[in-house]
C-alpha positions as CSV (number, residue, x, y, z in Angstrom):
1,X,-166.8,67.9,-240.5
2,X,-169.0,71.0,-240.5
3,X,-168.2,72.9,-243.9
4,X,-167.7,76.5,-244.0
5,X,-168.4,78.6,-246.9
6,X,-164.9,78.9,-248.5
7,X,-166.6,79.7,-252.2
8,X,-167.2,82.9,-253.3
9,X,-170.4,83.4,-254.9
10,X,-170.0,86.8,-255.9
11,X,-169.0,87.7,-259.5
12,X,-165.5,86.9,-259.1
13,X,-164.6,84.8,-261.8
14,X,-161.2,83.7,-260.4
15,X,-160.8,82.8,-256.5
16,X,-157.5,81.6,-255.2
17,X,-156.9,79.7,-251.7
18,X,-153.6,79.6,-250.1
19,X,-153.3,76.8,-247.9
20,X,-153.4,72.9,-247.7
21,X,-156.4,73.6,-245.1
22,X,-158.2,75.9,-247.2
23,X,-157.5,73.7,-250.4
24,X,-159.5,70.6,-248.3
25,X,-162.3,73.0,-247.3
26,X,-163.0,74.2,-251.1
27,X,-162.7,70.7,-252.6
28,X,-165.6,69.1,-250.2
29,X,-167.4,72.8,-250.2
30,X,-167.7,71.7,-254.1
31,X,-168.6,68.2,-253.5
32,X,-171.4,69.4,-251.9
33,X,-172.8,72.0,-253.9
34,X,-172.7,70.5,-257.4
35,X,-175.9,69.5,-259.3
36,X,-175.0,67.7,-262.6
37,X,-170.9,66.6,-262.6
38,X,-168.1,66.3,-260.7
39,X,-164.7,65.1,-262.5
40,X,-161.4,64.6,-260.7
41,X,-158.3,64.4,-262.0
42,X,-155.3,63.5,-259.8
43,X,-151.5,61.8,-259.6
44,X,-153.4,59.8,-256.7
45,X,-156.3,59.6,-254.4
46,X,-154.8,58.1,-251.8
47,X,-155.9,55.3,-249.1
48,X,-155.7,57.4,-245.8
49,X,-157.8,59.5,-243.8
50,X,-158.1,62.3,-246.3
51,X,-158.8,60.1,-249.5
52,X,-161.0,58.4,-247.8
53,X,-163.0,61.1,-246.7
54,X,-163.2,62.2,-249.9
55,X,-164.4,59.1,-251.6
56,X,-167.2,58.9,-248.5
57,X,-168.0,62.6,-249.7
58,X,-168.6,61.7,-253.7
59,X,-170.6,58.5,-252.6
60,X,-173.0,60.6,-250.7
61,X,-173.8,63.3,-253.1
62,X,-174.4,60.2,-255.2
63,X,-176.9,59.2,-253.3
64,X,-178.6,62.7,-252.5
65,X,-178.7,63.4,-256.0
66,X,-178.1,59.6,-258.3
67,X,-178.0,61.7,-261.5
68,X,-175.1,63.7,-260.0
69,X,-172.6,62.3,-262.7
70,X,-169.4,61.8,-261.3
71,X,-165.9,60.4,-262.8
72,X,-162.2,60.6,-261.7
73,X,-159.4,59.7,-263.5
74,X,-156.2,58.5,-261.4
75,X,-152.6,57.3,-263.0
76,X,-152.9,53.5,-263.6
77,X,-149.7,52.0,-262.5
78,X,-149.6,54.6,-259.0
79,X,-152.7,53.7,-257.8
80,X,-152.1,49.8,-257.8
81,X,-148.8,50.0,-255.9
82,X,-147.8,51.2,-252.1
83,X,-145.9,54.2,-251.5
84,X,-142.1,54.0,-251.9
85,X,-140.9,51.8,-249.2
86,X,-143.9,50.2,-248.6
87,X,-144.4,46.2,-249.2
88,X,-145.8,45.0,-252.1
89,X,-149.9,45.8,-252.2
90,X,-153.0,46.6,-253.9
91,X,-152.3,49.8,-253.4
92,X,-155.0,52.4,-253.6
93,X,-157.6,50.1,-255.8
94,X,-158.3,48.2,-252.4
95,X,-160.2,51.1,-250.8
96,X,-162.0,51.6,-254.5
97,X,-163.2,48.2,-254.5
98,X,-164.2,48.3,-250.8
99,X,-166.5,51.5,-251.3
100,X,-167.9,50.3,-254.5
101,X,-169.3,46.9,-252.3
102,X,-170.3,49.3,-249.7
103,X,-172.5,52.1,-251.7
104,X,-175.6,51.3,-253.5
105,X,-175.1,53.9,-256.2
106,X,-171.7,53.7,-258.7
107,X,-169.2,56.4,-259.2
108,X,-166.4,55.7,-261.9
109,X,-162.8,55.4,-261.1
110,X,-160.9,55.1,-264.1
111,X,-156.9,54.4,-264.4
112,X,-155.0,56.0,-266.8
113,X,-151.9,54.2,-268.2
114,X,-150.2,56.9,-270.1
115,X,-147.2,54.5,-270.7
116,X,-146.5,50.3,-269.7
117,X,-144.2,51.7,-267.0
118,X,-144.7,54.5,-264.3
119,X,-140.9,54.8,-264.6
120,X,-141.7,56.2,-268.3
121,X,-144.4,58.9,-267.8
122,X,-147.4,59.0,-265.4
123,X,-151.2,60.7,-265.6
124,X,-150.1,64.5,-264.3
125,X,-153.1,66.4,-265.6
126,X,-154.7,68.7,-263.2
127,X,-157.9,70.2,-262.7
128,X,-161.2,69.3,-261.4
129,X,-164.5,70.1,-262.7
130,X,-167.6,70.9,-260.6
131,X,-170.2,71.8,-263.0
132,X,-169.3,75.2,-264.6
133,X,-166.0,75.3,-262.4
134,X,-162.6,74.4,-262.9
135,X,-160.8,74.1,-259.4
136,X,-157.0,74.0,-260.8
137,X,-154.4,72.8,-258.8
138,X,-150.7,70.7,-258.7
139,X,-152.1,68.9,-255.4
140,X,-153.2,65.2,-255.5
141,X,-155.6,63.7,-253.0
142,X,-154.2,62.7,-249.7
143,X,-153.6,63.7,-245.5
144,X,-150.7,65.7,-246.5
145,X,-151.8,67.6,-249.3
146,X,-154.7,68.6,-246.9
147,X,-153.0,69.0,-243.8
148,X,-154.6,66.2,-242.4
149,X,-152.4,65.4,-239.6
150,X,-149.2,67.2,-238.8
151,X,-147.5,68.1,-241.9
152,X,-148.2,69.9,-245.4
153,X,-147.5,69.9,-248.8
154,X,-147.8,73.4,-250.2
155,X,-149.5,73.9,-254.1
156,X,-151.5,76.5,-255.5
157,X,-155.2,76.3,-255.8
158,X,-157.2,78.3,-258.1
159,X,-161.0,78.3,-258.9
160,X,-162.3,79.4,-262.4
161,X,-165.9,80.0,-263.3
162,X,-165.8,79.5,-266.7
163,X,-168.3,77.4,-268.7
164,X,-166.2,76.7,-271.7
165,X,-163.3,75.8,-269.9
166,X,-164.9,73.3,-267.5
167,X,-166.9,72.0,-271.1
168,X,-163.5,71.8,-272.4
169,X,-161.9,70.1,-270.0
170,X,-164.9,67.2,-269.7
171,X,-164.7,66.6,-273.4
172,X,-161.1,65.7,-273.4
173,X,-161.5,63.2,-270.7
174,X,-164.6,61.5,-271.8
175,X,-163.3,61.3,-275.5
176,X,-159.7,60.5,-274.6
177,X,-160.0,57.9,-271.7
178,X,-163.8,56.8,-271.9
179,X,-164.7,56.6,-275.5
180,X,-161.5,55.3,-276.4
181,X,-162.3,52.4,-274.0
182,X,-158.6,52.3,-273.3
183,X,-158.8,52.9,-269.5
184,X,-160.1,50.4,-267.5
185,X,-162.3,51.0,-264.3
186,X,-160.5,50.3,-261.1
187,X,-163.4,50.0,-259.0
188,X,-165.3,46.9,-260.9
189,X,-164.0,43.5,-260.1
190,X,-161.0,42.2,-262.0
191,X,-158.9,44.1,-265.0
192,X,-159.4,42.5,-268.1
193,X,-158.9,45.3,-270.6
194,X,-155.1,46.6,-269.7
195,X,-153.0,45.5,-272.1
196,X,-149.5,46.2,-273.9
197,X,-151.4,46.9,-277.5
198,X,-154.4,48.9,-276.0
199,X,-151.5,51.0,-273.7
200,X,-149.9,51.7,-277.1
201,X,-153.4,52.9,-278.8
202,X,-153.7,55.2,-276.2
203,X,-150.3,56.2,-276.4
204,X,-150.5,57.5,-279.8
205,X,-154.4,58.7,-279.0
206,X,-153.2,60.9,-276.3
207,X,-150.6,62.1,-279.0
208,X,-152.9,63.6,-281.3
209,X,-155.5,64.6,-278.6
210,X,-156.1,68.3,-277.5
211,X,-158.4,70.7,-275.8
212,X,-160.9,71.8,-278.3
213,X,-161.0,75.2,-276.6
214,X,-158.8,77.4,-278.3
215,X,-159.3,80.2,-275.4
216,X,-162.1,81.4,-273.2
217,X,-162.3,85.1,-271.7
218,X,-164.1,85.9,-268.2
219,X,-166.3,88.7,-267.0
220,X,-162.9,90.2,-265.8
221,X,-161.8,90.0,-269.4
222,X,-158.8,87.5,-268.3
223,X,-158.2,85.2,-271.3
224,X,-157.7,81.7,-270.8
225,X,-156.1,79.2,-273.0
226,X,-156.0,75.5,-271.9
227,X,-153.2,73.5,-273.3
228,X,-152.4,69.7,-273.1
229,X,-149.4,67.5,-274.1
230,X,-147.1,65.1,-274.0
231,X,-143.6,64.4,-275.1
232,X,-140.9,65.8,-276.6
233,X,-142.3,66.4,-280.1
234,X,-144.8,69.3,-280.7
235,X,-145.3,69.7,-277.3
236,X,-147.5,73.0,-277.2
237,X,-147.5,73.6,-273.6
238,X,-143.4,73.1,-273.7
239,X,-143.8,76.1,-276.3
240,X,-146.0,78.2,-274.2
241,X,-143.6,78.0,-271.4
242,X,-140.4,79.1,-273.6
243,X,-142.2,81.7,-275.3
244,X,-143.5,83.3,-272.0
245,X,-139.5,83.3,-271.0
246,X,-138.5,84.3,-274.2
247,X,-141.0,87.2,-274.4
248,X,-140.5,88.8,-271.1
249,X,-139.8,92.3,-270.7
250,X,-139.4,93.2,-267.1
251,X,-140.1,90.8,-264.6
252,X,-140.4,86.8,-264.3
253,X,-141.7,84.8,-261.0
254,X,-141.0,81.0,-261.4
255,X,-142.5,78.2,-259.0
256,X,-141.0,75.1,-259.3
257,X,-140.5,72.0,-256.2
258,X,-137.3,70.5,-258.1
259,X,-134.9,72.3,-259.5
260,X,-134.0,70.5,-262.5
261,X,-134.5,72.9,-265.8
262,X,-134.7,71.5,-269.4
263,X,-131.6,72.3,-271.1
264,X,-133.9,74.9,-273.9
265,X,-135.7,76.4,-270.9
266,X,-132.4,77.2,-268.9
267,X,-130.8,78.8,-271.8
268,X,-134.1,80.7,-272.1
269,X,-133.8,82.1,-268.7
270,X,-130.1,83.3,-268.9
271,X,-130.7,85.2,-272.1
272,X,-133.8,86.9,-270.1
273,X,-131.6,87.8,-267.4
274,X,-128.7,89.3,-270.2
275,X,-131.5,91.8,-271.2
276,X,-132.4,92.7,-268.0
277,X,-135.3,90.8,-267.1
278,X,-135.5,90.6,-263.3
279,X,-136.3,87.1,-262.1
280,X,-137.5,85.1,-258.9
281,X,-137.2,81.5,-258.5
282,X,-139.1,80.1,-255.9
283,X,-137.7,76.5,-255.2
284,X,-137.8,74.1,-252.1
285,X,-135.2,73.5,-249.8
286,X,-134.0,70.1,-250.2
287,X,-135.6,69.8,-246.8
288,X,-139.2,70.9,-248.3
289,X,-138.3,67.7,-251.1
290,X,-140.5,64.6,-250.9
291,X,-138.3,62.8,-250.9
292,X,-135.8,64.0,-248.4
293,X,-135.0,61.2,-245.3
294,X,-134.4,62.9,-241.9
295,X,-131.0,62.2,-240.9
296,X,-132.2,60.3,-237.6
297,X,-134.4,57.9,-239.9
298,X,-133.2,54.9,-241.8
299,X,-131.5,56.1,-244.9
300,X,-132.7,54.7,-248.6
301,X,-131.6,55.2,-251.9
302,X,-134.4,56.9,-252.8
303,X,-133.3,59.5,-250.1
304,X,-130.7,61.1,-252.2
305,X,-133.2,62.9,-254.8
306,X,-133.5,65.7,-252.9
307,X,-129.2,66.1,-252.4
308,X,-129.1,66.0,-256.3
309,X,-131.1,68.6,-256.9
310,X,-129.4,70.9,-254.2
311,X,-126.2,70.1,-256.3
312,X,-127.7,71.2,-259.7
313,X,-128.9,74.7,-257.8
314,X,-125.8,75.4,-256.0
315,X,-123.8,74.5,-259.7
316,X,-126.1,77.1,-261.2
317,X,-126.0,79.7,-259.0
318,X,-122.2,79.5,-258.8
319,X,-122.2,79.6,-262.6
320,X,-124.3,83.0,-262.6
321,X,-123.7,84.8,-259.3
322,X,-122.9,88.1,-261.3
323,X,-126.9,87.9,-262.1
324,X,-127.9,88.2,-258.5
325,X,-124.8,90.7,-257.6
326,X,-126.4,92.6,-260.2
327,X,-129.7,92.4,-258.5
328,X,-131.4,90.9,-261.6
329,X,-131.8,86.9,-260.1
330,X,-133.2,86.7,-256.7
331,X,-133.5,82.7,-255.6
332,X,-135.8,82.0,-252.9
333,X,-135.4,78.6,-250.6
334,X,-138.9,77.8,-249.0
335,X,-138.9,76.2,-245.8
336,X,-141.3,75.2,-243.4
337,X,-140.6,73.1,-240.3
338,X,-141.0,69.6,-241.6
339,X,-143.6,70.7,-244.7
340,X,-142.9,70.2,-248.2
341,X,-143.0,72.2,-251.2
342,X,-145.3,71.4,-254.4
343,X,-145.4,74.6,-256.2
344,X,-145.2,75.0,-259.5
345,X,-146.2,77.8,-262.3
346,X,-144.8,81.0,-264.3
347,X,-145.7,84.9,-264.1
348,X,-144.5,87.1,-266.8
349,X,-144.4,91.0,-266.5
350,X,-147.4,90.7,-263.6
351,X,-150.0,90.2,-267.0
352,X,-149.3,86.5,-268.1
353,X,-149.8,83.7,-266.0
354,X,-149.4,79.5,-265.9
355,X,-151.1,77.5,-263.9
356,X,-149.9,74.3,-264.3
357,X,-149.1,70.8,-262.6
358,X,-145.5,71.1,-264.8
359,X,-142.3,70.4,-262.7
360,X,-140.3,72.3,-265.4
361,X,-137.9,69.4,-265.3
362,X,-137.0,67.0,-268.1
363,X,-139.5,64.1,-267.1
364,X,-142.6,66.4,-267.7
365,X,-140.7,67.9,-270.4
366,X,-140.5,64.7,-272.1
367,X,-142.3,61.9,-270.4
368,X,-145.4,62.6,-268.1
369,X,-148.8,63.7,-269.6
370,X,-149.2,67.3,-268.5
371,X,-151.4,70.4,-269.1
372,X,-151.7,74.1,-268.0
373,X,-153.8,76.8,-268.2
374,X,-152.5,80.3,-269.8
375,X,-154.1,83.1,-268.7
376,X,-153.5,86.7,-270.4
377,X,-154.6,89.3,-267.4
378,X,-154.1,92.4,-269.5
379,X,-156.0,94.4,-266.5
380,X,-154.1,92.9,-264.1
381,X,-157.2,91.5,-262.1
382,X,-155.3,89.0,-260.7
383,X,-152.3,90.8,-259.1
384,X,-153.9,91.1,-255.6
385,X,-154.6,87.6,-255.1
386,X,-151.1,87.0,-256.6
387,X,-149.8,89.4,-254.0
388,X,-151.3,87.6,-251.0
389,X,-150.2,84.7,-252.3
390,X,-146.6,85.0,-252.8
391,X,-146.5,87.4,-249.5
392,X,-147.9,84.1,-247.7
393,X,-145.3,81.9,-249.8
394,X,-142.4,84.3,-249.1
395,X,-142.7,84.1,-245.2
396,X,-141.5,80.8,-245.3
397,X,-138.4,81.6,-248.0
398,X,-134.7,82.7,-247.6
399,X,-133.1,85.0,-250.5
400,X,-129.8,83.3,-251.6
401,X,-127.0,85.8,-251.8
402,X,-124.3,83.8,-252.7
403,X,-123.9,80.3,-254.0
404,X,-121.8,79.0,-250.7
405,X,-124.7,79.4,-248.5
406,X,-126.0,75.7,-250.3
407,X,-124.8,72.8,-248.5
408,X,-122.0,71.1,-250.6
409,X,-120.9,67.1,-250.6
410,X,-118.5,67.5,-247.7
411,X,-121.9,68.8,-245.5
412,X,-123.9,66.4,-246.4
413,X,-124.5,63.3,-243.7
414,X,-122.4,60.4,-244.3
415,X,-125.0,58.1,-245.9
416,X,-126.0,60.2,-248.8
417,X,-122.5,61.7,-249.1
418,X,-120.7,57.9,-249.6
419,X,-123.7,57.6,-252.4
420,X,-123.2,61.0,-254.1
421,X,-119.6,60.0,-254.5
422,X,-119.8,56.9,-256.2
423,X,-122.3,58.9,-258.9
424,X,-120.8,60.8,-262.2
425,X,-122.4,64.4,-262.4
426,X,-123.0,63.6,-265.5
427,X,-125.4,60.7,-264.5
428,X,-127.5,63.0,-262.5
429,X,-130.1,64.5,-265.0
430,X,-130.9,60.5,-266.1
431,X,-131.1,59.5,-262.6
432,X,-133.9,62.2,-262.3
433,X,-135.8,61.5,-264.6
434,X,-136.1,58.0,-263.3
435,X,-136.9,59.0,-259.4
436,X,-139.6,61.2,-260.4
């Protein structure tokens, strides 16, 4: 594939991209241009056409420049299983091992075991570093995130030129995952360093670790504060999310793919509405959920998840319908053909931005290792990019005027309807934590 010039070489410190194809293009451009270091952190890098293309590009960059430092960090458990519904396999690790044998020069792919089991928590850190640039997106690496074939999964994609921030990301990864010797290499033969004892040590280290950079400022005077946290206690990222909502004065824009707000966050949103803050929630329609199964395909238990989210949303909108009627609450449901929605983030009063992979749900709140970038844009230099981003997103959204516009159990297909009737509503939050 011939690379286009997708990276802005002007004095722009923060550049936004607006589609899955642009994400792929930018990522490949950045790999080609890197001179000193490449650090990629993602939930997974999949064994498919997109994953193989990225890995081959990384190995090629290493062969051209053997001094180039290349380190990848993926979730330990997710890397060693197939996709949900597939047969047992070595997962993506089989690709990592295969390519390690094909190439002379080596790159390092670390598996990070945040918890002893995937259900208890995963590596959900976002952000890739190329020399002194941070490419921040909630997307992982596979066909659907790249729009490689007929479908795409939409995310947010921001390129930030800030050397202190890039250094801070790399220092955290080196200290927490490499120097600790608690994260095994997935592309080097047998794994001998993984044990429950080491997982416990890593868990303790993660809870104590943080980015050493408190904040940095871009040339356009945007102040950036990196945040990283895991668990419900002393979680600085959770606190920042709550404070953004609590201190909002006029407007809030909230992206979340899965409507399952933690109770404290839901209370903060209601209080903001009551004091007159205009709130726009942008949420994926149930058919735009990763786990949605079309009626013509075989239904499995995991396919109930999108319906549970819709039930929670319907219950919320019904309870607070008065704010919709008062023109304070706007709920936009995103749906575009058979594509899926994976956007996360918050914008408060058009000045404060949170770029994050946090799904704003109980699992992100208490189980997974999450991070985010809090941006204070006093001069509102990011508004043109945000306006372009939201315009493109809103093209595929429908505004919800009344809770009755959402399906209810009686409207669902027979198989999900039967399964839902077996579940008490009080069990929904617990189920969603396990599934996602």
